[in-house]
N, C-alpha and C positions, 0 to 999 in steps of 0.2 A: 813591398806591396802592403797596402792597408789591410787590416784584418776585417773580414766580413762575417755577417751572421748567416747561419746555415739556411734560414728561410728567406733571406734577402731583405730583411727589415732595414738594413743599412741603406738601401736604395729608396726607401719611402721618403717623400718630401712632405706630403700632406694628405690626410691628417697624421700626425705622428702617433706611433704606438699601435698602428694597424699593420696587417700583413700586406704584401704587394698587390694581391688580387682586389681587395675592396678599396685600396687606396685610390684617391682621386688623381694623384700625380706621383710619378716615380722618376728617379734620376736615370736618364738614358745616355749619359756621357760615356762614350766608349774609349776616350783617350787614355784612360788609366783604369785597369780592372782591379778588383779586390782579390785577396789571396785565395779565396775559395770560389772563384767564378771561372766560367769558361766563356771565352769570346768566340762568337760564331759569325762567319761571313755568310750572310743570308742570300739564298738563291730564290726561294719560293715561299710564299705565305699560302697556306691552305686554310682559308677562312671558314669558320664554323658556318654550317648551312643556314641556320636561322639568322645569323648575323649578315651573311652575304645577301640573302634574300631581302632583308630589310634595307640594306644599303643600296642594292640595285633598284628597289622600288622608289626609294628616296631620290635617286639619281635619274629616274625615268629611263633606266637602261643605258644611259649615256656613259661610255667608258671614261671619258675625261672627268666627268662629275664623280664617278665612282672613285677614281684615283684621288681626286681632291678631298672627298669626304674622308678617305682613309688617311691621307696626309694630315688633315686637320685633327683627326682623332689622336694620332701619334704625337703631333706637335703640342697638343693640349695636355695629354696624359703621360707621355713618355712610354706608352705601350699601346697595343691595339685592343681596347675593350670597347665594344659597341655600346654607346650610351643608352640605346633603346633596349637591346636584348640582354646586355650585360655579359655577353659571351665573346670569345676571341677566335680560337683556332689553334693551329700549330705551324711549324716551319721546317723547311729543309735547308740545310746549309753545311758549311765546311768548318771544322774546328780550326781556329786561327791562333788561339793562345790559351794556355792552361795556367791557372793561378798556382803559385808556389805551394800552397797548402794541400793541393789536390794531386800533386805529382807523386806517383807511386800508390795513390789511393783510387785512381780511376783507370779503367781499361782503355780510355781514349788517348789518342795521340794527335798531334798537329797534322792536319791533312785528312783526317777521317771525315767521311760524309755521314751526317746523322739527321734524323728527324727528331725534333723535340716532342716529348709526349706530355708536356705541361702546356696549359693554355696561354695563348698570346695575351689574355687579359691580365696576366701577372708578369709577363716577360719584358724586361727592358728592351726597347726596340728603337732603332733609328732607320728611317727610310730616306735614302739619298735620291733615289729615282725609281719611279714605277715604270717598268719596261714593257710589261704585257699583262693583259687581263683576260682570263678565260672564264666567262660567266657560267658556261655550261657545266663546269666542274669546280667552281668556287675557288680557283687558284689565281694568284697574282705573283708574277715574277718581278723581283726588285733588285736594286743595288742597295745594300744596307748592312747593318750589324745588329746583333742581339746578344743578350747575356743569359746563360743558363746557370742558375744558382746551384749550390752544393746539393740541395735536396731535390733538384730537378731530375726527372727521368727522361730517358732518350732511347732510341733504337738505332743501331748502326744499319745503314742501308745495305741490304744483302746483295751479293754479286750475281744471284741467279734471276733477277728481275729488274726491269727499268726503274729508275728513281721515282718518276711520277706515279707509277703503278704502286710501288711500295708506300709512297706518301699518302695516296688516296685511301689505301686500306688502313694504314696506321692512324689516320685521322679519326677513324671511328672504331679503333681497336677495342675500346671498353665494351661496346655493345655485344659483339659475338662472344667475347670472353665471359661477360656476365651471363649471357644466355647459356653458355656451357655449364655455369655453376647452378643456374636456377632450374633448368629443365631436367626431369628425371624420366626413366623408362616408363612408357605408358601414358605420359602426360598429353593432354590436348592443349595445343599452343596456338595463339593468334599473334601474328606479326602484322602490326599496322604500319603501312609504308614499306611493305615487303619488297617492292620493286625498286627501291632506292639503294644507295650505296651500302649503308649499314643494314638495311632490310634484307638484302640478298645474302649477306654474310650471316646474319642472324637466322635466316631461314635454313641455311645449310647446317649451321650448328645445332639448331633446334631439332631438325630431322635426324641428325646424327645421334643426339642424346635421347630423344623420345623413342627411337627405335621402331621396330615393326609393329609393336603394340600401341604406339602413340599415334597422334594425329596432329599435323601442322597445317594451319589455315593461313594463307597469305592474302592480305587485303592491300590493293593498290589504288592509286588515284586515277592515272591516265590510262587510256587504252594501250598506249605504247609500253608502259611499264608492266601492265597486266599481261600482255602478250609475251614480253621478255621473260617474266617470271614463269609463265606456263612452259615456255621453251626450255628453261633451265631445269624443269622437273624437280624442284626442291620441296614442293608442298603437295599435300594430299588434295587440298581444295584451294583454288585461286579465284578471287572475284574483285571487280572494280567497284568502288563506292567513295562517297564523300565522307571523310572521317569526322567532319563537324556535324553529322546528322546521326546522333546516337540511337534514336528510336528505330530507324530503318535498319541500321546495322545490328541492333539487338535482335530484331526479328530474323535477320539472315543467320546470325550465329545460333539462335535457338533452333533454326531449321537444320543447320549443319551438325549440331551436337545433340540433336534429339532433346533439346531443352536442358541439357546438363551443364552447358557453358564451358568456359575454359579454365584449366588449372593455372596457366601462365599467359599473360598478355604482355607483349613487348611493343612499346610505342616509339617509333622512330621518326615520325613526321616532323616537319619544320614549320608548321603553322599552329596558330592558337585554336583554342576551343575544341580540343579532341579528348579532353580529360574524361568526360562522361561516357564517350564511346568505349574507352578502355575499361572503365569501372563496370559498366553494365554488362560487358562481355565476359566478365570474370565471375566464377562461381564463389560462393561464400567460403572464406578462408583461403581463397586463391591468391595469386601474386600478380601485381601489376608493376612492370618496370618501365619508368618514364625516362627513356634515354634522351628525348627531345628537350632542347634548351628553350623551346617555345612553351613549355608546360607552365601553367600557373598552379602552384601547389596549394594556394588558397582555394581555387576552384575545385581541385581534386579532393582536398580534405572535406570541405563543406558539401561538395556534391555527393560524395560517398555517404556522408551522414544524412543528407537530405533524402536519399532513396533507400536508406536502411541497408547499405551494403557493408558487410564485415569482410573487407579485403585488406591484404597487406600491400603497401605501396612503397616502392623503392625509388629514391632519387638516383637519376642516372649519374653514376660515377665514371668518369672517363678512364679511371685506372683500376685495374684489378691485377693481382699477381699473375705474370705470364701472359698478359693480354697481347703484347706485340708478337710473341712466338705463336700463340694460338691463331691470331688473325693471318699472319703470313703463311702459316701452315695450310690454311684453307685454300689460298691461291696455289699452293703446291699440290694439294690433294685433288682439287676440282679443276679439270681442264676447261669445263664449260664456264665457270665463274671467272677464271683467269682470262679467257678469251673475251668475255663481255667487259670485264674491267679494263683490259688492254684497249679495246675499241673505244670505251667511253672516257677513260681517264689518263691513259698513257700515250 
């Protein structure tokens, strides 16, 4: 086997000298793998929410057009990086082959079912056939192959829950795990998009970490997600609002916090123009965590400056140590969340 680079630079076609994620094209030839790669037989692509929403809108909701857009992206780039959003997703598959240099260095073996925890925007991918598209949960079943680099992270699919349930939760594992790191006892926390997949997990983790002296506020978009979050009883206050309307939400948060605003704001929504809602809801020296890939960090930085807000802003990193374990544990601890996730995603 040919010797490969830890970060997959050997797969980059153009431009040379960059990493696979920003590369315009990477090599997705699966006939021969490098010595530090893992070949995966792919079953399901869990497309990033912002990416799938954009593709679905471009296709006018037509499944055949969605499939063709995805096939075209992979044919052009050798990976699934949405050219509009720049984001990808992750995948579920079975380990088919392990490079010679990784034997004895990985806990994986041929036949293991895994979810990759690195973005499809850097993963060499070949789609042979699109078998099914589930727009309500951003999942696409395919026949295809993918490569996990030596530096790539993954989670073995646990035996105590269905594959699609685990995949849906692991897709957003960075959000609740980062919430666990950021929220302290007594904090007032706002979860924007709290009724969605990552939002529900973040709400649970925020309430757990803020404790009885803290306060968790959940903001949802639709009546359906608002009612769902209320039924889960994860937040102290739940309300529905348009996250692109910062002034109206500022007034609501002032009301709910007696003008003190929030220590931590977690933004999980998959639409644009929600930066100022997050910033205005945060107290000075507070923390805003932008998990959403629809975030414009230019808008966030200049917007905070424009309103004189001294807040700390964190780029949503899909990885933090222990994120898979933390997220799957939520599904084990909360029967209510597991039931909702099973109904919606499994």
